[in-house]
Every structure is written in structure tokens, then in C-alpha cells.
N, C-alpha and C positions, 0 to 999 in steps of 0.2 A: 322901643327897639329891643328885641330879645337879647339876653345876656351874651350868648355865644357869638352872635353877630357883632356885638359891640367889642368883644374881646378880639375877634379876628381883625376887625378894622383897626384897632389900636396896635395890634402886632404889625400890620402892614405899614402903618405910619412909622413905627419905630425902625423897621427894616429899611424903609425908604430913606430915613435920616442917616442910617448907617451906610447905605449905598452912596449917598452924597459925599460922606466923609471919605470912604475908600476910593471913590472916583477922583476926588480932589487930590488925595495922597498919591494916587496912581499918576496923575499929571505932573505933580511936583517931582516924583521919583524919576519920571521919564526925562524931565528937564535936567535934573541933577546928574543923571546917568550920561546924558549927552555931553555935559561939561566935563565930567570925570573921564570920559573916554578920550576927549580931546587932549586933556592933560596927560593921561596915561600913554597915549600914542606918541605924544611929543617926547615924554620921558624915555619911552622905549627906543625911539630913534636916536636920542642923545646917548643912551646907554650903549646901544649897538655901535654907534660911531666911535665912542670913546674906547670900547673894547677893541675895535679894529685898529685904532690908532696905537693903543697900547701893545697890540700884537706886533705892529711894524717896529715900534720903538724897541720892544724886547728882542726882536730879531737882530738889531744892530747894537744893542747895549752890552752884549755878552752876559756875564754873570751879574744879575741885579741883586744888590743887598738892600733890603728894606724891612723894617720890623713887621709890616703887615703881610710879608711873604713867609715868615719863619714858621716852620712846622715844629711843634713842641709836643712832648708826651702829654696826653690829655688826662687831666685830673678833674677839671671843672669846665663846663661848657656854658656859654651865654646863649639864651634863647630870647629873641625879640618876638613877642607875641602880639600880633595885630588882629584885632577883631572889630566888629561893628560897635559904634558908640550908642546906637539906639536899637529899639526892638522893632516889632512888626516886620520882620524880614525872614519869617519861616525858621528853618533849622540852620540858618547861616552861622550864627555864633556857636551853636552847639557842635556843629561839624568841625569847626576850627579847634575848639578846646579838646574835642575827642582826638583829633589828629595830633595835637600837642602832647596829650597824655600818652598816646601810643608811642610817639617818638621818644619821650622822656624815659619810658619803661625800657626801650630797646637801646638807648645810647650807652649804658654801662658807665656813666660818670655822673657826678653831682652837677646840678643845673642851676644857674642863676638866671632868673626870668626878669626881663624888662618888658613892661606892658605898655601898649598904646591904646588909649580909650578907657573910659570908666567901666564899660561892660567887660573889657578884656581883663582889667584888674580884679573885678568881682569874681569872674569865672576862674581865674588863676588861683585866687585864694580858696575858693570852694573846692578846687581840684587839688589843694594842698601843694601847689608849686611854690618854690622859694622865690618870692618877689623881692628884688633889690631896688627897683626904681619903677615909678609909675609916671607915664607921660599922658597928658590929655590928648584927645583926638586932634588930628591936624586941622588947623584953621584954613578954610578955603582961600582966604586972602593972604595968608602968610605961610602957605604950605611949604615953600622952599626953605624958609627960615626954620620952620619946625623940623623938617627933614634933616637939615644940617645939625641942629641941636641933638637930635636922636642919634645921628651917625657919629657925632663927636663923642657922645657918651659911650657907645659901644666900642669905638676905636680906643678910647681911654682905658676901658676895661681890659682890652686885649694888650695894649702897650704896657700896662702895669702888671701884666701876667696874673690878673685876677681870674681870667679865663684863658684857655688855650685854643678855643674855637668859638665862633659866633655864628648862629644860624637864625633864620627868620621863619616863623610859622605864620602863614597868611592864606588868604583865599586867592588863588591864581585865576585871573580872568581869562576865560576861554571864548565865550561868546555872550551875546545879550541874554541867552537863556541857560547858560551853563558856566559854572565855575567849580573849582575843586580845591580842597585844602592841600597846601604844599609846604615843604620845609626846604629852604634854600640856604646854602652856605654863603656867608658874608665874609668871614675872616677865618683863617688866613686867605688872602685873595687867591682864587684859582686863576693864575696868570694864563692868558690866552696863549695857545701854542703858536710859535712863530711860523710863518710860511716858509716852506723849504726853498722856494724859488723867489724869495723876496727881492725886489729891485733895490739897488743902492739908493740911499737917501742922504741928503745933507741936513744935519740937525743944528738948530741954533735956539737954545743952548744945546749942549751935547746930549746924546741919547741917554746916558746914565742920569744926567741932571733932569732931563725931561721926565724920565720914568719916576724919579723921586716926587715930582709934582703931580703926575697923572694918577699914581696909585691911590692917594687919599681921595682925589676927586672921583675916582672909579668906585670907591666904597660908598661915598655919599650918593652917587648916581644909582647904585644898586639898592640902597635903602629907600631912596625916593621912589624908585619904580615899584618896590614892594608896597609902600604906603598907598600909591596911586592905584595899583592893581587891586588892592584890598578895598579901597573906596569904591571903585567901579563895580566890583563884585557885590558889595553891600547894596548899592543902589539898584543893581540888576535884580538881586534877590528880593528886595522890597517891592520893586515894580511887579515882579511875578506874583508875590504874595497879595498885593493890592488888586491886581487883575483877577486873581482867583477869588478873592473876597467879594469883589464887585459882581462877578458872574454868579457866585453863590447867592448873593443878596437878590439879584434879579430873578434867579430861579425860585427863591423862597417867596418873593413878591408874587410871582405867577401862581405858585401853589396856594398862597393865601387868597389871592383874587378868585381863583376857582372855588376855594372853600367858601368864600363870602357869597359867590353866586349860587352855590348849592344851598347854602343856608337861607338865602332870600327866596329861592324857589320853594324850599321846604316850608317856609313861613307862608308864602302865598298859597301853596297847596293846602296847608292846614286851615288858613282863613276861608278858602273856598269850600272846604269840607264842612267847616262850622256853619257857614251860610247855608249850604245845601241841607245840612242836618236840621238847622232851625226852620228853614222853609218847609221841609218835609213834616216836621212836628206841627207847624201851624196848619198845614194842609190836612193832617189827620184830625186835628181838633175841629176844623170846620166841617 
């Protein structure tokens, strides 16, 4: 077998193996995206319902006093940086860290960064952000517990006046093919505006007591939704990357197959020419 034909066939085998890997990863990402979307949608519904409930309570509680509502002069800001914990997801991680750097440059205050995921911590250090705490990526089986631990930490930072604001930088899920980096305020809690024509309610316990219990839950719910939205966006980005990689591999296999066919045809043509030349030489001798 001619050397160039052997090389082309070996390349096609290698690309075929890569296609099998990217196709398998595409299927895994699709399954993980489906689960992540179910969790994210459920968390969003809970967050929305809690926000509506808090708005009703606020309308009847009068002036609510809670440490998570206090606006203070801003000297230091907490940034919860949530990125993907793995690679092979295109520019997903790079876009988040770029958004974080732009936001930090424009905030006009010192920033304490709390990272979620190993990639997030690595990128934050490379970007020279001041990292005060690193959390591992949330575990699918213990995602609620992980979210509560992260939320408790940032609430503690705010309560101890280590920071006067807390924001989350993450990838906001828009659709299966689209997400965008976003920075969302977590603390102080942006209390929902009470409805002007709110109907009278009877509260047990009283509205002020209920507000004291709901506000910390609302912070946890917002952190949880941020984490789940980021996870769904990561799986979506990886699904698109693996889909593109599979299509590129298939296109490359087609190009290599055509190259192999052309090489074989050239070899056959060359062999026929050699046979014809040999026959002609024998005829001339005769």
C-alpha cells in the first residue's frame, strides 16, 4: 500500500475514534442538561413564589427591620463567582471570567471573591481577583445542601460587615442554545415592591415575624437559582460544543474518504499505465 494512502486511512481511523467520543459526550451532556433544566425550572418557580409571598408580607408588615435589608456605605463588595467545573464547553468559562473582570473594574470598591468550582478558582487567581473562599462544584445529589452552605457563608460575610454588598457572577440560562454572563445582586436583599391594592391577609405568625423568617430563605433561594442556572448553561454550552465537534469530525471523515478514493484511483491509473507501457515495450521488441 502506498505511504500516502496508508496515512490517509490512519487519519480517518483516528478522526472516527474522536467522533465516537464526542458523540458519546454529546449524549451525556443532553441527559445532564435535561436534569439540570428540571431542577432549574423548579428552583425558579420556588424563587418566584417566595418573592410574591414576601411582597404580600412586606405590604402588611410596615417597616421591616432585618440585617439583610440594610444599605451601608460600600467599601468592600463580595462577588460569588460561579463557572463550569470542567472544560470542553467552548468559551463558556472564559466569558464568565471576562464579565467578572469588567464588573470588578467598574465597581469602584475592593472585591472579596468567593468561587464555586475548581475552574472558577483557577481563573479568578489568574485574573488576580482577591479570593477569600473556594467552594467545590455543587454535587448533583446534595445540591440543596451545597447551596445552603454557600448562601450561609455569603450571608455571614454581609452580617459581619466584611462586605457591604454581595453579587453573583454566573451564566444566566436563556435557552438551550443561548446563555449570557450576568451579575445579580444577592445582598442587601432587593425587597419586592408591595402591591398598591394588596388584599387584606391574616398572618400567623405576624407579618413582621414572617418576614424575618422569609428573608434568609429568599437569599438561599436566589443563590440556589444562580447555581442551577449556571449548571444548565454549562451543560448547554458543552452540548453545543460536542455537537459542533461531531459535525466537524464527520465532515473531516468525508474529506479523508474522498482523499482516499482519489489516491486509490491514482494508484490504479498509475498501475494501468505501467502495464500499458510494459506491454508496449514488449510489443516493440517483438
